VEXDREN-2710 file (C-alpha; in Angstrom, 1 decimal):
% VEXDREN-2710
k/r/px/py/pz
1/MET/2.3/-5.7/-17.6
2/TRP/2.1/-3.5/-20.5
3/SER/0.1/-0.5/-21.1
4/ALA/-0.3/-1.1/-24.9
5/GLN/0.5/-3.8/-27.5
6/PHE/3.7/-4.8/-27.5
7/ARG/6.2/-7.1/-30.3
8/ALA/9.5/-8.2/-29.4
9/THR/10.2/-7.4/-32.9
10/THR/8.6/-4.0/-33.3
11/ALA/9.7/-2.6/-30.0
12/ARG/10.0/1.4/-31.1
13/ALA/6.3/1.3/-32.1
14/ALA/4.7/-0.4/-28.8
15/LEU/7.2/2.0/-26.9
16/VAL/5.1/4.8/-29.0
17/ALA/1.8/3.6/-28.0
18/LEU/3.4/2.8/-24.4
19/VAL/3.9/7.0/-24.3
20/ALA/0.9/7.5/-25.4
21/VAL/-1.4/5.7/-23.3
22/GLY/0.7/7.5/-20.7
23/ALA/-0.2/10.5/-21.7
24/VAL/-3.5/10.3/-21.5
25/ALA/-3.5/9.4/-18.0
26/ALA/-1.7/12.6/-17.6
27/THR/-3.4/15.0/-18.9
28/SER/-6.0/14.9/-15.6
29/THR/-5.7/17.4/-13.6
30/ALA/-5.8/16.7/-9.7
31/ALA/-8.6/17.1/-7.5
32/ASP/-10.1/20.0/-5.7
33/ALA/-8.7/20.3/-2.4
34/VAL/-5.7/19.0/-2.1
35/THR/-1.8/20.1/-1.8
36/THR/0.0/18.5/-4.1
37/THR/4.0/18.2/-4.0
38/PRO/5.4/17.2/-7.3
39/ASN/9.6/15.9/-7.8
40/VAL/9.9/15.1/-4.2
41/ALA/13.3/13.1/-4.6
42/TYR/12.8/9.9/-2.1
43/ALA/16.4/8.5/-3.3
44/PRO/19.2/10.1/-5.2
45/ALA/18.9/9.9/-8.8
46/ASP/20.1/6.9/-10.8
47/PRO/21.6/7.6/-13.1
48/ALA/22.6/11.3/-12.7
49/GLY/19.7/13.4/-13.9
50/SER/16.8/10.8/-14.1
51/ARG/14.1/10.4/-13.1
52/GLY/13.2/7.1/-11.5
53/HIS/13.8/8.2/-7.8
54/LEU/11.1/11.4/-7.6
55/LEU/7.3/10.7/-6.6
56/ASP/4.6/13.6/-6.7
57/LEU/2.9/13.8/-3.2
58/TYR/-1.7/14.4/-3.6
59/VAL/-2.7/15.0/0.6
60/PRO/-6.4/16.1/0.9
61/ASP/-6.6/19.7/2.5
62/GLY/-7.3/19.1/6.3
63/ALA/-5.2/18.1/9.5
64/GLY/-5.2/14.4/8.7
65/PRO/-3.3/12.0/8.9
66/TRP/-4.7/10.7/6.1
67/PRO/-3.7/7.3/4.9
68/LEU/-1.9/7.0/1.6
69/VAL/-1.7/4.9/-1.0
70/VAL/1.7/4.6/-3.2
71/TRP/0.8/4.2/-7.1
72/SER/3.0/3.3/-10.0
73/THR/2.1/3.6/-13.5
74/GLY/2.8/0.4/-16.1
75/SER/4.8/1.1/-19.4
76/ALA/6.0/-2.7/-19.6
77/TRP/8.9/-0.9/-17.0
78/THR/10.3/0.8/-20.3
79/SER/9.3/4.2/-18.5
80/ASP/11.3/6.4/-15.3
81/ASP/8.1/8.2/-14.7
82/GLY/5.7/5.9/-13.2
83/LYS/4.2/8.5/-11.3
84/ALA/2.9/10.0/-14.6
85/GLY/-0.9/8.3/-14.1
86/ALA/-1.0/9.3/-10.1
87/ASN/-3.2/12.5/-10.6
88/ALA/-5.9/10.3/-12.3
89/ILE/-5.9/8.0/-9.4
90/ALA/-5.5/11.0/-6.7
91/GLN/-9.2/12.4/-8.2
92/GLN/-10.6/9.3/-7.0
93/LEU/-9.5/8.5/-4.0
94/ASN/-8.5/12.4/-2.8
95/PRO/-12.1/12.8/-2.2
96/ARG/-12.4/9.8/-0.5
97/GLY/-10.0/10.4/2.5
98/ILE/-6.8/9.0/1.0
99/ALA/-4.0/10.6/-0.2
100/VAL/-1.7/9.0/-3.3
101/ALA/2.1/8.7/-4.2
102/GLY/2.4/8.8/-7.3
103/VAL/6.2/7.0/-7.5
104/SER/8.8/6.2/-9.9
105/VAL/10.7/4.1/-10.4
106/ARG/13.7/2.8/-12.7
107/SER/13.0/1.9/-16.3
108/SER/14.4/-2.1/-17.2
109/SER/16.8/0.1/-19.2
110/GLN/18.5/2.1/-16.0
111/ALA/18.8/-0.5/-13.8
112/LYS/17.7/-4.7/-13.8
113/PHE/15.7/-6.3/-11.4
114/PRO/15.3/-6.1/-7.7
115/ALA/16.3/-2.3/-8.6
116/GLN/12.9/-1.5/-9.1
117/VAL/11.8/-3.4/-5.8
118/HIS/14.0/-1.6/-4.0
119/ASP/12.8/1.5/-5.3
120/VAL/9.4/1.6/-4.0
121/LYS/10.4/0.4/-0.7
122/ALA/12.7/3.5/-0.6
123/ALA/9.8/5.7/-1.3
124/ILE/7.8/3.8/1.4
125/ARG/10.7/4.8/4.2
126/TYR/11.1/7.8/3.0
127/LEU/7.4/8.6/3.1
128/ARG/6.9/7.2/6.2
129/ALA/10.1/8.8/8.2
130/ASN/8.5/12.1/6.5
131/ALA/4.5/11.3/7.4
132/ALA/4.2/14.2/9.8
133/GLN/5.7/16.5/7.5
134/TYR/3.2/15.7/4.6
135/ARG/0.3/15.1/6.9
136/LEU/0.2/11.1/6.4
137/ASP/-0.3/8.1/8.8
138/PRO/2.5/6.0/8.7
139/GLY/0.9/2.8/10.2
140/LYS/-1.8/3.2/7.0
141/PHE/-0.3/2.7/3.7
142/ALA/-1.4/0.7/0.4
143/THR/0.5/-0.1/-2.6
144/MET/-1.5/0.1/-5.7
145/GLY/-0.4/-0.2/-9.8
146/ASP/-1.6/-1.6/-13.3
147/SER/0.5/-3.3/-15.2
148/SER/3.6/-3.9/-14.1
149/GLY/2.9/-1.2/-12.2
150/GLY/1.0/-3.6/-10.5
151/TRP/3.5/-6.3/-10.0
152/VAL/5.5/-3.5/-8.3
153/ALA/2.5/-2.8/-6.1
154/ALA/2.7/-6.6/-5.2
155/MET/6.1/-7.7/-4.8
156/GLY/5.9/-4.0/-2.8
157/ALA/2.8/-5.9/-0.4
158/LEU/4.2/-8.9/-0.3
159/THR/7.7/-8.7/-0.1
160/GLY/8.0/-7.3/3.6
161/GLY/10.7/-8.8/5.8
162/VAL/12.6/-10.0/2.9
163/ALA/16.2/-8.6/3.7
164/SER/17.2/-9.4/-0.1
165/LEU/14.5/-7.3/-1.4
166/GLU/15.0/-4.1/1.0
167/GLY/17.9/-2.4/-0.7
168/ASN/19.9/0.6/0.7
169/LEU/18.7/3.7/-0.7
170/GLY/17.7/6.4/0.5
171/THR/16.1/6.8/4.0
172/THR/17.2/3.7/6.0
173/GLY/15.7/2.3/9.5
174/VAL/12.7/2.6/8.7
175/SER/9.6/-0.2/7.7
176/SER/8.7/-0.5/4.2
177/ALA/5.7/-2.4/5.2
178/VAL/2.7/-1.8/3.5
179/GLN/-0.8/-2.5/5.1
180/ALA/-2.3/-3.4/1.9
181/GLY/-2.1/-4.1/-2.0
182/VAL/-4.2/-3.2/-4.5
183/ASP/-3.0/-5.1/-8.1
184/PHE/-4.4/-4.1/-10.8
185/PHE/-3.8/-6.7/-13.9
186/GLY/-0.2/-7.4/-13.2
187/PRO/1.9/-9.9/-14.6
188/THR/3.0/-12.4/-12.0
189/ASP/4.9/-15.4/-13.4
190/PHE/7.3/-15.1/-15.7
191/ILE/7.9/-18.8/-16.7
192/ARG/4.2/-19.1/-17.5
193/LEU/3.7/-16.4/-19.3
194/ALA/5.0/-18.4/-22.6
195/GLN/2.6/-21.1/-21.9
196/GLN/-0.2/-18.7/-21.1
197/ASP/-0.3/-16.3/-23.5
198/GLN/0.2/-18.6/-26.8
199/GLY/-0.6/-16.5/-29.9
200/GLY/-0.3/-13.3/-27.8
201/TRP/1.7/-10.5/-28.6
202/ILE/5.0/-11.6/-26.9
203/ASP/7.7/-14.4/-27.3
204/HIS/7.9/-14.5/-24.0
205/ASN/10.9/-16.6/-24.6
206/SER/12.8/-14.1/-26.4
207/PRO/15.5/-12.1/-24.8
208/ASP/13.9/-9.2/-26.1
209/ALA/10.9/-9.6/-23.9
210/PRO/10.0/-7.1/-21.6
211/GLU/9.6/-8.7/-18.6
212/ALA/13.8/-10.4/-20.1
213/GLN/14.9/-6.8/-20.1
214/LEU/13.7/-6.4/-16.6
215/LEU/15.8/-9.5/-15.5
216/GLY/18.7/-9.4/-18.0
217/CYS/18.3/-12.3/-19.8
218/ALA/15.6/-14.1/-21.7
219/ILE/13.1/-16.3/-19.4
220/PRO/14.0/-20.1/-20.2
221/SER/18.4/-19.1/-19.7
222/CYS/17.3/-18.0/-15.8
223/PRO/14.6/-19.5/-14.4
224/ASP/15.8/-18.8/-10.8
225/LYS/15.9/-15.3/-11.6
226/ALA/12.4/-15.3/-12.9
227/ARG/11.2/-16.8/-10.0
228/GLN/12.8/-14.4/-7.6
229/ALA/11.2/-11.8/-9.6
230/ASP/7.8/-13.4/-9.3
231/PRO/5.2/-12.2/-6.3
232/ILE/3.7/-15.5/-5.8
233/ARG/6.9/-16.8/-4.5
234/TYR/6.6/-14.7/-1.3
235/VAL/2.8/-15.1/-0.2
236/ASP/2.0/-15.9/3.3
237/ALA/-0.1/-16.0/6.1
238/ASN/1.8/-12.6/7.0
239/ASP/1.2/-10.5/4.0
240/PRO/-1.6/-8.1/4.2
241/PRO/-5.5/-8.1/2.7
242/MET/-4.8/-8.0/-1.5
243/LEU/-7.2/-6.8/-3.9
244/LEU/-6.9/-7.8/-7.4
245/LEU/-8.4/-6.8/-10.6
246/HIS/-8.0/-7.8/-14.4
247/GLY/-10.1/-8.0/-18.0
248/ARG/-11.3/-11.1/-19.4
249/ALA/-10.0/-9.2/-23.2
250/ASP/-6.7/-8.4/-21.7
251/ASN/-5.1/-9.1/-24.7
252/VAL/-1.5/-7.5/-23.6
253/VAL/-1.0/-9.8/-19.4
254/PRO/-3.1/-13.0/-19.6
255/HIS/-5.8/-13.2/-16.8
256/ALA/-4.5/-16.6/-16.1
257/GLN/-1.6/-15.0/-14.5
258/THR/-4.1/-12.7/-11.9
259/GLU/-5.9/-16.1/-11.5
260/ILE/-2.5/-17.7/-10.0
261/LEU/-1.6/-15.2/-8.1
262/TYR/-5.2/-15.4/-6.5
263/ASP/-4.9/-18.8/-6.1
264/ALA/-1.7/-18.5/-3.8
265/LEU/-3.3/-15.8/-1.8
266/LYS/-6.0/-18.3/-0.5
267/ALA/-4.3/-20.8/-0.1
268/ALA/-1.9/-18.9/2.6
269/CYS/-5.4/-17.4/3.7
270/VAL/-4.6/-14.2/3.2
271/ASP/-7.3/-12.0/3.0
272/THR/-8.2/-11.0/-1.1
273/GLN/-11.1/-9.9/-3.2
274/PHE/-10.5/-10.5/-7.0
275/PHE/-12.3/-9.0/-9.0
276/SER/-12.9/-10.8/-12.9
277/VAL/-14.5/-8.8/-14.9
278/PRO/-15.7/-10.1/-18.7
279/GLY/-15.0/-7.6/-21.5
280/ALA/-12.5/-5.3/-20.1
281/GLY/-9.4/-4.8/-21.4
282/HIS/-5.9/-3.3/-20.4
283/SER/-7.5/-0.4/-18.7
284/HIS/-7.8/0.4/-15.1
285/ALA/-10.3/2.6/-16.6
286/ASP/-11.9/0.2/-18.7
287/VAL/-12.2/-2.4/-15.9
288/THR/-13.5/0.1/-13.3
289/SER/-16.1/1.2/-15.6
290/SER/-19.3/1.4/-14.7
291/SER/-20.1/0.3/-18.4
292/ARG/-18.9/-3.3/-16.8
293/PHE/-20.8/-3.5/-13.5
294/GLY/-22.9/-6.1/-12.9
295/GLN/-21.2/-8.5/-15.2
296/GLN/-17.7/-9.4/-13.1
297/THR/-17.2/-12.4/-10.8
298/VAL/-16.0/-11.8/-7.6
299/ARG/-13.8/-14.2/-5.3
300/THR/-13.4/-13.1/-1.1
301/THR/-10.8/-15.1/0.5
302/ASP/-12.1/-14.4/4.0
303/GLY/-10.4/-16.1/7.2
304/CYS/-9.2/-18.7/5.0
305/ARG/-13.4/-19.4/3.6
306/GLU/-13.6/-18.7/0.3
307/THR/-17.3/-16.6/-1.4
308/VAL/-17.9/-16.2/-5.1
309/THR/-20.8/-13.7/-6.4
310/GLN/-21.6/-13.2/-9.6
311/GLY/-22.4/-8.8/-10.1
312/THR/-21.6/-7.6/-7.2
313/PRO/-19.7/-5.7/-5.5
314/ASN/-19.1/-4.0/-8.2
315/PRO/-15.4/-2.5/-8.9
316/SER/-15.8/0.8/-8.9
317/TRP/-13.6/3.2/-6.8
318/ASP/-15.7/3.4/-4.0
319/THR/-15.2/-0.7/-3.8
320/ILE/-12.2/0.1/-3.7
321/ALA/-11.4/2.2/-0.9
322/ALA/-14.6/0.7/1.2
323/PHE/-11.2/-2.6/0.7
324/LEU/-8.9/-0.3/2.1
325/LYS/-10.1/1.3/5.0
326/ASP/-11.3/-2.4/5.8
327/ALA/-8.3/-3.4/5.3
328/TRP/-6.6/-0.5/7.3
329/ALA/-8.7/-2.0/10.1
330/ASP/-8.5/0.1/12.9
331/VAL/-7.4/4.0/11.1
332/ASP/-9.2/6.8/12.4
333/PRO/-11.2/7.7/9.3
334/GLY/-9.8/11.7/10.1
335/PRO/-11.7/14.6/8.6
336/GLY/-14.2/13.6/6.2
337/PRO/-17.0/15.5/3.5
338/THR/-18.4/17.3/7.1
339/ASP/-15.6/17.2/8.8
340/GLU/-16.7/15.9/12.4
341/PRO/-16.0/11.8/11.3
342/THR/-15.8/11.3/15.4
343/ASP/-18.0/13.4/17.3
344/GLU/-20.3/10.5/18.2
345/PRO/-19.1/7.9/20.4
346/THR/-21.2/4.9/18.6
347/ASP/-19.1/5.7/15.3
348/GLU/-15.9/3.5/17.3
349/PRO/-17.8/0.5/19.0
350/THR/-15.0/-1.6/19.1
351/ASP/-11.9/0.1/19.0
352/GLU/-12.2/1.6/22.9
353/PRO/-12.0/-1.1/25.5
354/THR/-11.6/1.6/28.2
355/ASP/-12.7/-1.2/30.8
356/GLU/-12.0/-4.4/29.5
357/PRO/-7.9/-4.8/28.5
358/THR/-9.3/-7.9/26.5
359/ASP/-12.5/-6.6/24.4
360/GLU/-9.8/-6.4/21.5
361/PRO/-10.6/-7.1/17.2
362/THR/-9.1/-10.9/17.1
363/GLN/-7.7/-10.6/13.8
364/GLU/-3.9/-9.5/15.9
365/PRO/-3.5/-11.7/18.9
366/SER/-0.2/-9.7/19.7
367/ASP/-2.0/-6.8/20.4
368/TYR/-2.9/-5.7/24.2
369/PRO/-5.3/-2.5/24.5
370/THR/-4.4/-0.9/27.4
371/THR/-6.3/2.0/29.5
372/GLN/-4.3/3.7/32.6
373/GLY/-5.5/7.2/34.3
374/PRO/-8.6/9.2/35.4
375/ARG/-11.0/7.7/32.3
376/GLU/-12.2/11.9/31.8
377/LEU/-8.6/12.3/30.5
378/CYS/-7.4/10.0/26.8
379/THR/-7.4/5.5/26.4
380/ALA/-4.5/4.5/24.0
381/THR/-4.8/1.8/22.1
382/TYR/-2.0/-0.6/21.2
383/THR/-2.1/-3.0/17.3
384/VAL/0.9/-4.3/15.7
385/THR/0.5/-3.5/12.7
386/SER/3.0/-5.5/10.3
387/SER/5.9/-7.9/11.4
388/TRP/8.9/-10.0/10.3
389/PRO/11.6/-11.4/12.3
390/GLY/13.0/-9.5/14.7
391/GLY/11.4/-6.6/13.9
392/PHE/8.0/-5.1/13.7
393/VAL/6.1/-2.1/13.4
394/ALA/3.2/-0.6/15.9
395/ASP/0.4/1.6/15.7
396/VAL/-1.1/3.7/19.0
397/ARG/-4.2/4.8/18.9
398/VAL/-5.0/8.4/21.3
399/THR/-8.4/8.9/21.9
400/ALA/-9.9/11.7/24.1
401/ASP/-12.6/10.4/26.4
402/THR/-15.3/13.2/27.8
403/VAL/-13.4/16.0/27.6
404/PRO/-11.0/17.7/24.7
405/LEU/-7.4/17.5/25.1
406/THR/-4.9/19.8/24.2
407/GLY/-2.4/17.7/24.8
408/TRP/-1.4/14.1/25.2
409/ARG/1.6/12.2/26.1
410/VAL/1.4/7.9/26.1
411/THR/4.0/5.6/28.1
412/VAL/4.9/2.6/26.1
413/SER/6.2/-0.5/27.5
414/LEU/7.7/-3.7/26.1
415/PRO/8.2/-7.0/27.3
416/SER/11.3/-6.8/25.0
417/GLY/13.0/-5.5/22.6
418/SER/13.4/-1.6/21.7
419/ALA/11.4/1.1/20.2
420/THR/12.7/3.2/17.6
421/ASN/11.9/5.3/15.0
422/VAL/8.4/6.8/16.0
423/TRP/6.7/9.1/13.7
424/SER/3.6/11.4/14.5
425/GLY/4.4/11.7/17.9
426/THR/7.1/13.6/20.2
427/PRO/9.2/10.6/22.2
428/SER/11.4/10.8/24.8
429/GLY/13.1/7.7/26.6
430/THR/15.0/4.8/25.0
431/GLY/14.4/0.9/25.2
432/SER/11.8/-1.4/26.3
433/THR/9.8/1.8/27.8
434/ILE/9.1/5.5/26.3
435/THR/7.0/8.0/26.7
436/VAL/5.2/9.6/23.7
437/ALA/3.8/13.2/23.1
438/ASN/2.1/14.8/20.4
439/ALA/3.2/16.4/17.7
440/PRO/2.6/20.1/17.7
441/TRP/-0.4/19.2/14.8
442/ASN/-2.1/16.2/16.5
443/GLY/-2.2/17.3/19.9
444/ARG/-6.0/19.0/19.7
445/LEU/-8.2/16.4/19.9
446/ASP/-12.2/16.9/21.0
447/PRO/-14.5/14.4/23.0
448/ARG/-14.1/11.0/21.3
449/GLN/-12.0/12.2/18.6
450/SER/-8.9/10.0/17.7
451/THR/-5.4/10.6/16.1
452/THR/-2.9/7.8/15.6
453/PHE/1.1/7.9/16.2
454/GLY/3.4/4.7/15.1
455/PHE/6.9/3.8/16.0
456/GLN/8.9/0.8/15.0
457/GLY/10.9/-2.0/17.0
458/THR/13.1/-4.6/17.4
459/GLY/12.1/-8.1/19.1
460/SER/8.5/-9.1/18.4
461/GLY/6.1/-6.0/19.6
462/ALA/3.7/-8.8/21.6
463/GLY/2.4/-7.8/24.6
464/ALA/3.0/-4.6/24.9
465/THR/1.1/-2.0/27.2
466/VAL/0.3/1.6/26.4
467/SER/-1.2/4.1/29.5
468/CYS/-2.2/7.6/28.3
469/SER/-2.8/10.8/30.1
470/ALA/-3.4/15.0/29.5
471/ALA/-0.4/16.3/28.6
END
């Protein structure tokens, strides 16, 4: 919640410290071999001249499409420049094949909750709608942030399909759902902060407390509103995988705030990993420091089963990237360090059910990968990546078979509902059956190489079939 020590009675002094912390992160340079697009307006400025609706984009060089992390830097909700620290995150994730969007949301002085949730969802919708332009994979998004930015990340990840938190800023008609969330020591239950942080830096019952400024009321006077801002309230079994990291020496956001979020996710059987790092303070650099390796307690929930390990795995950026790629499950790896990630048929032993329509991942019982047409051309696999009452987002993976493709065409047939908002492909047709041809940049596929496109639709998305042919 807070990137530096903050007393309600000395707010101005604390703000100076917060700005100093942000400045340290902002001095890092972007990773090599990266396309940087700064100050993209994902929605009109509000208020005029403010920065809360801007984002910076760091995309690895190469054709992509690249999976994306939407990052927000914490400031106790006092800054509208949450994108400022994203370059340091991009230095870690870009070389690992992951794009980063540093997203700013409005400060608590500019707008009250739920404006900040509306903001991050608007940014996600904008990036998904423009994924082809930026070489992003719109079916493989994750939120990530630290402190109050961790709260933004958790709210963005756990409130998919919550209409009251969607807002109507900027791009609409596109899903704001993400497929993973990473929360570095974000606050959760504002009501329990006072109890969990007795003797701490902040009087959490004061109207001057940062969380009170976010809501526009002292927490004891508006418990219902405080509960609406609690990501735990929205946890259910449909949530994406979550990675939680918190230092046990954090003297700003109590470690117990992440403990109760993990417990809620575990109770809902959401795939979750929680790193509790002794000695680490309120800093993602401290939490991920190699000096802390081997000391951490790691609680992992996988399929409603919990395991607890001591000292392994380490809370490194390699571990974080591996978690994201596992959460994205069927993401095409894209060009890696050797630029030949899919030339080996054995790279994808379970992702090409060419002869067995029922040979599919068991996580998504609504997915029906279907192969039609000559085997030597291409195959297509359909996956529902996110759903909510009355709507869904689907991902279609196109894989060249034994000969190169210079273009492809996929027909998608839904038993009910209709497909809308296709990205990373060129659609034709309407209603429950559409044909999607490759976009200009993803039509060329070498043997066994894959690409993806996605779409949003009405209905449940279950039971769809897909067929692929060379264009």
